All heavy atoms as an XYZ file, in Angstrom:
713
protein
N    -112.141     89.003    -14.755
C    -111.395     88.079    -14.001
C    -112.230     87.693    -12.755
O    -112.709     88.531    -12.017
C    -110.072     88.670    -13.606
C    -109.177     87.717    -12.839
S    -107.606     88.516    -12.458
C    -106.570     87.629    -13.580
N    -112.325     86.401    -12.489
C    -113.098     85.916    -11.390
C    -112.189     85.689    -10.191
O    -110.954     85.687    -10.281
C    -113.781     84.611    -11.756
C    -114.782     84.746    -12.878
C    -115.368     83.420    -13.252
O    -114.870     82.391    -12.900
N    -116.473     83.461    -14.014
N    -112.841     85.518     -9.012
C    -112.074     85.334     -7.768
C    -111.306     84.017     -7.832
O    -110.175     83.946     -7.303
C    -113.016     85.332     -6.592
N    -111.830     83.001     -8.487
C    -111.119     81.717     -8.546
C    -109.864     81.879     -9.405
O    -108.821     81.215     -9.146
C    -112.024     80.616     -9.094
O    -112.437     80.990    -10.412
N    -109.933     82.705    -10.462
C    -108.737     82.914    -11.266
C    -107.620     83.595    -10.520
O    -106.471     83.262    -10.620
C    -109.078     83.789    -12.546
C    -110.019     83.065    -13.525
O    -110.022     81.805    -13.471
O    -110.678     83.739    -14.293
N    -108.006     84.598     -9.659
C    -107.019     85.291     -8.901
C    -106.391     84.353     -7.886
O    -105.190     84.394     -7.617
C    -107.664     86.480     -8.169
C    -107.689     87.689     -9.016
C    -108.093     88.924     -8.244
N    -109.257     89.428     -8.898
C    -110.402     89.764     -8.307
N    -110.555     89.640     -6.992
N    -111.417     90.210     -8.959
N    -107.218     83.507     -7.264
C    -106.709     82.528     -6.298
C    -105.716     81.594     -6.976
O    -104.662     81.257     -6.407
C    -107.845     81.752     -5.624
C    -107.346     80.665     -4.714
C    -106.833     81.007     -3.467
C    -107.408     79.367     -5.102
C    -106.388     79.981     -2.621
C    -106.960     78.344     -4.231
C    -106.436     78.690     -3.003
N    -106.050     81.121     -8.153
C    -105.206     80.209     -8.840
C    -103.850     80.848     -9.222
O    -102.795     80.269     -9.038
C    -105.889     79.714    -10.146
C    -105.177     78.585    -10.819
O    -104.343     77.921    -10.171
N    -105.474     78.375    -12.072
N    -103.875     82.115     -9.686
C    -102.647     82.791    -10.036
C    -101.809     83.037     -8.776
O    -100.610     82.808     -8.814
C    -102.970     84.148    -10.715
C    -103.586     83.898    -12.099
C    -101.750     85.018    -10.830
C    -104.161     85.134    -12.770
N    -102.419     83.453     -7.682
C    -101.690     83.630     -6.436
C    -101.083     82.361     -5.874
O     -99.967     82.339     -5.377
C    -102.598     84.263     -5.372
C    -102.815     85.721     -5.638
O    -102.058     86.415     -6.325
N    -103.921     86.249     -5.119
N    -101.824     81.244     -5.983
C    -101.272     79.977     -5.534
C    -100.130     79.505     -6.387
O     -99.136     78.934     -5.881
C    -102.378     78.896     -5.461
O    -102.828     78.584     -6.769
N    -100.207     79.778     -7.714
C     -99.078     79.420     -8.588
C     -97.847     80.294     -8.239
O     -96.718     79.777     -8.247
C     -99.467     79.605    -10.052
C    -100.428     78.606    -10.546
C    -100.874     78.926    -12.005
O    -100.527     79.930    -12.569
N    -101.661     78.055    -12.567
N     -98.053     81.535     -7.973
C     -96.979     82.430     -7.624
C     -96.309     82.003     -6.304
O     -95.103     81.965     -6.181
C     -97.442     83.868     -7.534
C     -96.387     84.964     -7.284
C     -95.303     84.926     -8.388
C     -97.016     86.314     -7.155
N     -97.124     81.646     -5.347
C     -96.594     81.171     -4.045
C     -95.803     79.908     -4.226
O     -94.762     79.703     -3.589
C     -97.722     80.982     -3.056
C     -98.331     82.279     -2.553
C     -99.544     82.032     -1.662
O     -99.826     80.857     -1.358
O    -100.156     83.025     -1.291
N     -96.265     79.030     -5.107
C     -95.559     77.771     -5.342
C     -94.200     78.053     -5.997
O     -93.168     77.457     -5.622
C     -96.374     76.866     -6.279
C     -95.688     75.644     -6.685
N     -95.443     74.581     -5.812
C     -95.118     75.265     -7.862
C     -94.766     73.648     -6.460
N     -94.565     74.037     -7.721
N     -94.150     78.969     -6.973
C     -92.870     79.322     -7.584
C     -91.914     79.958     -6.564
O     -90.686     79.689     -6.555
C     -93.110     80.321     -8.735
C     -93.560     79.729    -10.048
C     -93.836     80.854    -11.051
C     -92.498     78.781    -10.592
N     -92.429     80.838     -5.718
C     -91.595     81.483     -4.711
C     -91.040     80.488     -3.709
O     -89.936     80.633     -3.231
C     -92.334     82.597     -4.026
C     -92.602     83.786     -4.958
C     -93.561     84.763     -4.391
O     -94.241     84.537     -3.408
N     -93.643     85.930     -5.025
N     -91.829     79.469     -3.383
C     -91.334     78.441     -2.445
C     -90.284     77.557     -3.106
O     -89.312     77.107     -2.475
C     -92.521     77.614     -1.946
N     -90.496     77.292     -4.426
C     -89.584     76.412     -5.115
C     -88.287     77.105     -5.511
O     -87.209     76.519     -5.394
C     -90.254     75.885     -6.381
C     -89.555     74.793     -7.115
C     -90.398     74.231     -8.234
C     -89.695     73.113     -8.942
N     -90.460     72.600    -10.067
N     -88.372     78.338     -5.965
C     -87.204     79.107     -6.395
C     -87.014     80.317     -5.510
O     -87.807     81.255     -5.598
C     -87.341     79.504     -7.871
C     -87.547     78.365     -8.793
C     -88.768     78.149     -9.384
C     -86.519     77.477     -9.046
C     -88.967     77.099    -10.262
C     -86.710     76.393     -9.912
C     -87.943     76.223    -10.508
O     -88.142     75.149    -11.345
N     -86.001     80.334     -4.689
C     -85.814     81.420     -3.737
C     -85.612     82.732     -4.414
O     -86.039     83.785     -3.945
C     -84.617     81.085     -2.804
C     -84.357     82.219     -1.848
C     -84.880     79.786     -2.065
N     -84.931     82.780     -5.558
C     -84.583     84.015     -6.222
C     -85.740     84.754     -6.858
O     -85.574     85.857     -7.289
N     -86.969     84.164     -6.870
C     -88.096     84.861     -7.499
C     -88.608     85.955     -6.598
O     -89.347     86.828     -7.078
C     -89.240     83.872     -7.834
O     -89.611     83.199     -6.623
C     -88.819     82.945     -8.896
N     -88.234     85.967     -5.340
C     -88.626     87.055     -4.431
C     -90.028     86.920     -3.898
O     -90.773     85.990     -4.206
N     -90.354     87.804     -2.996
C     -91.684     87.877     -2.414
C     -91.940     89.295     -1.939
O     -91.060     90.192     -2.117
C     -91.793     86.883     -1.247
C     -90.684     86.989     -0.233
N     -90.683     87.936      0.738
C     -89.572     86.244     -0.068
C     -89.591     87.825      1.508
N     -88.907     86.784      1.022
N     -93.093     89.546     -1.377
C     -93.471     90.907     -1.021
C     -92.609     91.541      0.077
O     -92.410     92.721      0.103
C     -94.919     90.921     -0.563
N     -92.056     90.725      0.954
C     -91.249     91.232      2.064
C     -89.742     91.364      1.758
O     -88.960     91.642      2.620
C     -91.438     90.355      3.314
C     -92.855     90.360      3.806
O     -93.530     91.417      3.632
O     -93.318     89.351      4.370
N     -89.370     91.064      0.522
C     -87.984     91.098      0.119
C     -87.527     92.541     -0.047
O     -88.165     93.304     -0.798
C     -87.781     90.335     -1.191
C     -86.396     89.999     -1.637
C     -85.840     88.928     -0.695
C     -86.420     89.427     -3.040
N     -86.452     92.887      0.652
C     -85.998     94.288      0.493
C     -84.954     94.390     -0.632
O     -84.552     93.410     -1.229
C     -85.396     94.846      1.798
C     -84.176     94.123      2.302
O     -83.475     93.476      1.535
N     -83.912     94.174      3.585
N     -84.512     95.612     -0.891
C     -83.627     95.847     -2.055
C     -82.274     95.131     -1.886
O     -81.767     94.589     -2.844
C     -83.422     97.347     -2.172
C     -82.578     97.745     -3.307
C     -82.461     99.287     -3.383
N     -81.663     99.648     -4.530
C     -81.423    100.870     -4.892
N     -81.925    101.880     -4.146
N     -80.712    101.148     -5.914
N     -81.722     95.117     -0.714
C     -80.455     94.504     -0.464
C     -80.559     92.971     -0.701
O     -79.680     92.421     -1.396
C     -79.972     94.764      0.960
C     -78.694     94.045      1.295
C     -77.489     94.555      0.838
C     -78.683     92.890      2.033
C     -76.301     93.909      1.138
C     -77.506     92.235      2.347
C     -76.299     92.737      1.888
N     -81.553     92.317     -0.188
C     -81.722     90.870     -0.353
C     -81.935     90.524     -1.854
O     -81.427     89.496     -2.287
C     -82.889     90.370      0.492
C     -82.605     90.412      1.954
C     -83.868     90.170      2.786
O     -84.988     90.184      2.211
O     -83.726     89.872      3.985
N     -82.668     91.368     -2.565
C     -82.853     91.154     -3.993
C     -81.554     91.225     -4.749
O     -81.237     90.367     -5.560
C     -83.855     92.171     -4.519
C     -84.134     92.020     -5.973
C     -84.940     91.132     -6.590
C     -83.541     92.784     -7.031
N     -84.907     91.301     -7.942
C     -84.051     92.325     -8.238
C     -82.659     93.840     -7.046
C     -83.725     92.884     -9.470
C     -82.308     94.406     -8.264
C     -82.852     93.887     -9.459
N     -80.718     92.227     -4.388
C     -79.401     92.394     -5.049
C     -78.511     91.200     -4.741
O     -77.738     90.746     -5.619
C     -78.782     93.713     -4.596
N     -78.550     90.723     -3.501
C     -77.701     89.549     -3.140
C     -78.143     88.366     -3.933
O     -77.285     87.586     -4.422
C     -77.821     89.274     -1.619
C     -77.259     87.917     -1.269
C     -77.079     90.394     -0.857
N     -79.429     88.130     -4.105
C     -79.924     87.018     -4.881
C     -79.426     87.085     -6.325
O     -78.998     86.094     -6.921
C     -81.434     86.920     -4.863
C     -81.994     86.389     -3.593
O     -81.286     85.714     -2.841
N     -83.239     86.672     -3.340
N     -79.496     88.273     -6.913
C     -79.068     88.470     -8.319
C     -77.545     88.177     -8.424
O     -77.125     87.489     -9.346
C     -79.375     89.892     -8.776
C     -80.884     90.151     -8.775
C     -78.756     90.163    -10.145
C     -81.619     89.285     -9.737
N     -76.763     88.722     -7.528
C     -75.311     88.529     -7.550
C     -74.942     87.099     -7.403
O     -74.105     86.537     -8.149
C     -74.622     89.373     -6.525
C     -74.621     90.876     -6.784
C     -73.704     91.231     -7.908
O     -72.701     90.566     -8.175
N     -74.052     92.263     -8.650
N     -75.529     86.411     -6.426
C     -75.214     84.997     -6.198
C     -75.623     84.123     -7.414
O     -74.951     83.199     -7.775
C     -75.870     84.489     -4.943
C     -75.179     85.045     -3.707
C     -75.739     84.403     -2.450
N     -74.990     84.906     -1.308
C     -75.487     85.017     -0.089
N     -76.720     84.668      0.143
N     -74.732     85.508      0.883
N     -76.751     84.436     -8.001
C     -77.200     83.714     -9.160
C     -76.219     83.929    -10.326
O     -75.913     82.971    -11.054
C     -78.614     84.184     -9.544
C     -79.230     83.297    -10.631
O     -79.067     82.083    -10.515
O     -79.855     83.860    -11.554
N     -75.737     85.140    -10.488
C     -74.772     85.433    -11.529
C     -73.462     84.663    -11.311
O     -72.932     84.040    -12.246
C     -74.475     86.936    -11.589
O     -75.619     87.667    -11.945
N     -72.925     84.691    -10.107
C     -71.702     83.969     -9.806
C     -71.886     82.485    -10.010
O     -70.995     81.797    -10.555
C     -71.208     84.266     -8.401
C     -70.655     85.649     -8.235
C     -70.999     86.450     -7.165
C     -69.788     86.204     -9.185
C     -70.507     87.721     -6.986
C     -69.298     87.500     -9.032
C     -69.652     88.251     -7.935
O     -69.165     89.530     -7.809
N     -73.022     81.920     -9.591
C     -73.298     80.502     -9.811
C     -73.336     80.168    -11.297
O     -72.834     79.145    -11.711
C     -74.572     80.116     -9.130
N     -73.883     81.080    -12.109
C     -73.907     80.843    -13.509
C     -72.511     80.925    -14.103
O     -72.174     80.126    -15.010
C     -74.801     81.917    -14.193
O     -74.811     81.737    -15.584
N     -71.695     81.836    -13.657
C     -70.298     81.963    -14.148
C     -69.563     80.665    -13.838
O     -68.788     80.186    -14.682
C     -69.549     83.122    -13.512
C     -70.192     84.490    -13.742
C     -69.905     85.542    -12.841
C     -71.035     84.739    -14.760
C     -70.487     86.748    -13.050
C     -71.572     85.975    -14.999
C     -71.311     86.995    -14.102
O     -71.853     88.211    -14.324
N     -69.713     80.140    -12.634
C     -69.050     78.914    -12.240
C     -69.561     77.690    -13.009
O     -68.811     76.821    -13.408
C     -69.152     78.695    -10.700
C     -68.385     79.775     -9.958
C     -68.659     77.327    -10.298
C     -68.656     79.832     -8.471
N     -70.830     77.659    -13.207
C     -71.469     76.486    -13.834
C     -71.261     76.393    -15.325
O     -71.365     75.286    -15.897
N     -70.985     77.471    -15.991
C     -70.763     77.452    -17.452
C     -69.254     77.625    -17.704
O     -68.723     78.740    -17.593
C     -71.577     78.564    -18.129
C     -73.022     78.367    -18.020
N     -73.772     78.912    -17.013
C     -73.894     77.673    -18.817
C     -75.022     78.582    -17.168
N     -75.144     77.818    -18.267
N     -68.611     76.524    -18.055
C     -67.179     76.502    -18.208
C     -66.609     77.526    -19.190
O     -65.656     78.197    -18.947
C     -66.697     75.093    -18.545
C     -65.222     74.971    -18.577
C     -64.485     74.823    -17.399
C     -64.516     75.014    -19.765
C     -63.120     74.705    -17.407
C     -63.153     74.925    -19.795
C     -62.443     74.748    -18.607
O     -61.064     74.685    -18.643
N     -67.289     77.658    -20.384
C     -66.758     78.676    -21.323
C     -66.771     80.086    -20.769
O     -65.861     80.906    -21.018
C     -67.665     78.556    -22.532
C     -68.224     77.192    -22.459
C     -68.361     76.895    -21.030
N     -67.782     80.422    -19.975
C     -67.877     81.751    -19.405
C     -66.760     81.891    -18.321
O     -66.132     82.971    -18.221
C     -69.254     81.940    -18.759
C     -69.664     83.339    -18.439
C     -69.539     84.272    -19.643
C     -71.120     83.338    -17.990
N     -66.545     80.840    -17.579
C     -65.485     80.852    -16.550
C     -64.096     81.038    -17.260
O     -63.247     81.755    -16.812
C     -65.506     79.577    -15.704
C     -64.546     79.493    -14.562
C     -64.855     80.606    -13.547
C     -64.692     78.145    -13.905
N     -63.916     80.335    -18.387
C     -62.649     80.440    -19.123
C     -62.518     81.858    -19.687
O     -61.384     82.382    -19.691
C     -62.650     79.430    -20.272
N     -63.560     82.443    -20.131
C     -63.521     83.826    -20.626
C     -63.092     84.785    -19.539
O     -62.195     85.643    -19.751
C     -64.872     84.240    -21.171
C     -64.949     85.707    -21.540
C     -64.429     86.133    -22.759
C     -65.557     86.625    -20.743
C     -64.462     87.480    -23.115
C     -65.616     87.985    -21.058
C     -65.090     88.391    -22.276
O     -65.136     89.704    -22.593
N     -63.636     84.668    -18.349
C     -63.273     85.552    -17.239
C     -61.803     85.319    -16.857
O     -61.079     86.245    -16.516
C     -64.155     85.341    -16.030
C     -65.440     86.006    -16.116
C     -66.641     85.308    -16.142
C     -65.530     87.416    -16.160
C     -67.852     85.947    -16.226
C     -66.731     88.069    -16.217
C     -67.900     87.335    -16.265
N     -61.373     84.067    -16.874
C     -59.951     83.776    -16.501
C     -59.027     84.389    -17.510
O     -57.943     84.888    -17.138
C     -59.742     82.277    -16.360
O     -59.836     81.659    -17.599
N     -59.341     84.341    -18.797
C     -58.469     84.956    -19.822
C     -58.507     86.445    -19.671
O     -57.462     87.136    -19.759
C     -58.913     84.516    -21.229
C     -58.640     83.021    -21.413
C     -58.224     85.349    -22.283
C     -59.218     82.463    -22.659
N     -59.663     87.035    -19.469
C     -59.799     88.488    -19.353
C     -59.036     89.027    -18.149
O     -58.479     90.142    -18.225
C     -61.269     88.890    -19.261
N     -58.979     88.303    -17.067
C     -58.307     88.766    -15.850
C     -56.904     88.196    -15.729
O     -56.217     88.427    -14.709
C     -59.129     88.420    -14.629
C     -60.434     89.230    -14.618
C     -61.212     88.985    -13.337
O     -60.657     88.394    -12.391
O     -62.379     89.450    -13.264
N     -56.442     87.398    -16.692
C     -55.121     86.804    -16.743
C     -54.880     85.975    -15.480
O     -53.826     86.086    -14.832
C     -54.046     87.853    -16.943
C     -52.748     87.271    -17.374
O     -52.715     86.174    -17.940
N     -51.661     87.990    -17.120
N     -55.836     85.179    -15.111
C     -55.757     84.287    -13.949
C     -56.079     82.864    -14.385
O     -56.633     82.634    -15.471
C     -56.753     84.699    -12.845
C     -56.493     86.001    -12.185
C     -55.349     85.949    -11.205
O     -54.924     84.845    -10.815
O     -54.849     87.016    -10.842
N     -55.739     81.877    -13.574
C     -56.047     80.524    -13.933
C     -57.559     80.280    -13.682
O     -58.234     81.013    -12.932
C     -55.258     79.527    -13.071
O     -55.660     79.611    -11.739
N     -58.075     79.247    -14.326
C     -59.488     78.972    -14.161
C     -59.806     78.570    -12.754
O     -60.881     78.969    -12.183
C     -59.885     77.863    -15.182
C     -59.798     78.377    -16.597
C     -61.325     77.347    -14.864
C     -60.049     77.352    -17.699
N     -58.939     77.825    -12.090
C     -59.153     77.430    -10.717
C     -59.171     78.668     -9.799
O     -59.980     78.697     -8.861
N     -58.348     79.635    -10.048
C     -58.298     80.842     -9.225
C     -59.590     81.636     -9.406
O     -60.131     82.171     -8.468
C     -57.110     81.684     -9.597
C     -57.018     83.057     -8.928
C     -57.002     82.968     -7.420
N     -55.780     82.314     -6.955
C     -55.548     82.063     -5.700
N     -56.394     82.449     -4.762
N     -54.460     81.434     -5.318
N     -60.069     81.738    -10.684
C     -61.308     82.425    -10.923
C     -62.487     81.706    -10.222
O     -63.393     82.371     -9.655
C     -61.583     82.558    -12.416
C     -60.805     83.615    -13.079
C     -61.076     85.021    -12.540
O     -62.251     85.422    -12.427
O     -60.111     85.673    -12.171
N     -62.494     80.411    -10.282
C     -63.553     79.631     -9.609
C     -63.527     79.912     -8.099
O     -64.587     80.140     -7.514
C     -63.278     78.130     -9.910
C     -64.336     77.222     -9.358
N     -64.347     76.773     -8.045
C     -65.426     76.707     -9.922
C     -65.375     76.022     -7.851
N     -66.062     75.943     -8.963
N     -62.325     79.888     -7.512
C     -62.195     80.206     -6.100
C     -62.651     81.613     -5.793
O     -63.369     81.871     -4.819
C     -60.742     79.959     -5.663
C     -60.446     80.329     -4.238
C     -60.848     79.490     -3.221
C     -59.831     81.520     -3.894
C     -60.610     79.792     -1.893
C     -59.609     81.856     -2.593
C     -59.980     80.968     -1.584
O     -59.735     81.297     -0.253
N     -62.255     82.553     -6.622
C     -62.655     83.960     -6.399
C     -64.150     84.133     -6.436
O     -64.730     84.834     -5.594
C     -61.987     84.862     -7.439
O     -60.593     84.683     -7.397
C     -62.351     86.320     -7.202
N     -64.820     83.536     -7.456
C     -66.260     83.614     -7.536
C     -66.951     82.951     -6.324
O     -67.962     83.470     -5.830
C     -66.777     83.022     -8.844
C     -66.485     83.849    -10.066
C     -66.253     83.270    -11.272
C     -66.406     85.256     -9.973
C     -65.970     83.996    -12.371
C     -66.109     86.024    -11.066
C     -65.910     85.414    -12.277
N     -66.397     81.850     -5.876
C     -66.986     81.198     -4.701
C     -66.844     82.094     -3.460
O     -67.778     82.180     -2.640
C     -66.270     79.847     -4.434
C     -66.596     78.791     -5.448
S     -68.269     78.225     -5.454
C     -68.265     77.217     -4.029
N     -65.720     82.752     -3.328
C     -65.533     83.696     -2.202
C     -66.478     84.907     -2.293
O     -67.001     85.352     -1.301
C     -64.077     84.193     -2.107
C     -63.120     83.098     -1.742
C     -63.411     82.535     -0.372
O     -63.638     83.299      0.573
N     -63.331     81.220     -0.253
N     -66.690     85.364     -3.512
C     -67.591     86.525     -3.674
C     -69.042     86.177     -3.409
O     -69.858     87.061     -3.128
C     -67.470     87.083     -5.114
C     -66.164     87.815     -5.374
C     -66.145     88.368     -6.779
C     -64.878     89.119     -7.051
N     -64.857     89.661     -8.409
N     -69.381     84.902     -3.485
C     -70.764     84.525     -3.214
C     -71.113     84.635     -1.726
O     -72.271     84.709     -1.356
C     -70.994     83.042     -3.662
C     -71.120     82.947     -5.141
S     -71.338     81.256     -5.745
C     -73.018     81.014     -5.298
N     -70.109     84.686     -0.861
C     -70.394     84.813      0.565
C     -71.034     86.143      0.943
O     -72.049     86.187      1.581
C     -69.101     84.597      1.399
C     -68.499     83.206      1.324
C     -67.201     83.163      2.106
C     -69.455     82.174      1.883
N     -70.388     87.208      0.495
C     -70.932     88.570      0.743
C     -70.845     89.346     -0.558
O     -70.001     90.232     -0.751
C     -70.165     89.314      1.803
C     -70.345     88.843      3.232
C     -69.359     89.508      4.165
C     -71.731     89.017      3.688
N     -71.760     89.068     -1.516
C     -71.598     89.700     -2.832
C     -71.832     91.182     -2.829
O     -71.320     91.898     -3.669
C     -72.668     88.973     -3.692
C     -73.623     88.439     -2.720
C     -72.871     88.145     -1.481
N     -72.650     91.677     -1.915
C     -72.953     93.123     -1.896
C     -72.520     93.802     -0.616
O     -73.010     94.836     -0.250
C     -74.474     93.314     -2.060
S     -75.108     92.708     -3.594
N     -71.571     93.210      0.052
C     -71.055     93.765      1.308
C     -71.919     93.341      2.506
O     -72.826     92.508      2.393
N     -71.698     93.979      3.589
C     -72.450     93.697      4.824
C     -73.912     94.226      4.684
O     -74.120     95.261      4.039
C     -71.802     94.319      6.029
C     -70.429     93.730      6.394
C     -69.820     94.543      7.509
C     -70.547     92.264      6.793
N     -74.854     93.509      5.249
C     -76.247     93.971      5.159
C     -76.420     95.298      5.961
O     -75.767     95.544      6.918
C     -77.053     92.843      5.815
C     -76.080     92.044      6.567
C     -74.769     92.221      5.988
N     -77.370     96.133      5.463
C     -77.602     97.378      6.168
C     -78.262     97.129      7.535
O     -78.874     96.088      7.767
C     -78.519     98.149      5.225
C     -79.167     97.073      4.390
C     -78.205     95.955      4.326
N     -78.155     98.120      8.386
C     -78.777     98.056      9.681
C     -80.289     98.018      9.523
O     -80.846     98.783      8.768
C     -78.381     99.252     10.578
C     -76.908     99.307     10.898
C     -76.517     98.216     11.860
O     -77.327     97.879     12.728
O     -75.349     97.752     11.736
N     -80.956     97.151     10.279
C     -82.399     97.051     10.189
C     -83.006     97.853     11.323
O     -82.542     97.851     12.417
C     -82.884     95.594     10.300
C     -82.564     94.825      9.074
C     -83.398     93.581      9.067
N     -83.360     93.026      7.713
C     -84.171     92.091      7.310
N     -85.015     91.625      8.137
N     -84.067     91.645      6.099
N     -84.112     98.509     10.989
C     -84.844     99.213     12.048
C     -85.766     98.261     12.784
O     -86.459     97.480     12.177
C     -85.700    100.308     11.360
C     -84.878    101.367     10.672
C     -85.774    102.374     10.002
O     -86.977    102.343     10.205
O     -85.227    103.212      9.246
N     -85.721     98.295     14.055
C     -86.548     97.482     14.873
C     -87.953     98.109     15.018
O     -88.104     99.276     15.409
C     -85.974     97.255     16.273
C     -84.626     96.538     16.255
C     -84.756     95.099     15.759
O     -85.818     94.452     16.012
O     -83.800     94.654     15.069
N     -88.963     97.380     14.634
C     -90.349     97.910     14.722
C     -91.065     97.401     15.939
O     -90.967     96.341     16.395
C     -91.132     97.567     13.517
C     -90.629     98.282     12.252
O     -90.079     99.397     12.431
O     -90.749     97.744     11.153
């Protein structure tokens, strides 16, 4: 592998990370990664109507209520963020 190949791969990775927030980066901690995964899951549930209908039947709620619930869960999907250490 040559240095130009490594530069090209790194530049492609940086481009993907800038374009898609959920792909992560080196400074992403565990909590932020989990929040991205949860929000992506809820967005998928809301965006795919059959999946939303499945959840509404399983929880015996209306589809509108499930939609609202998933939207509310997207605000703080993993609870409050942990305390950060000041360096």
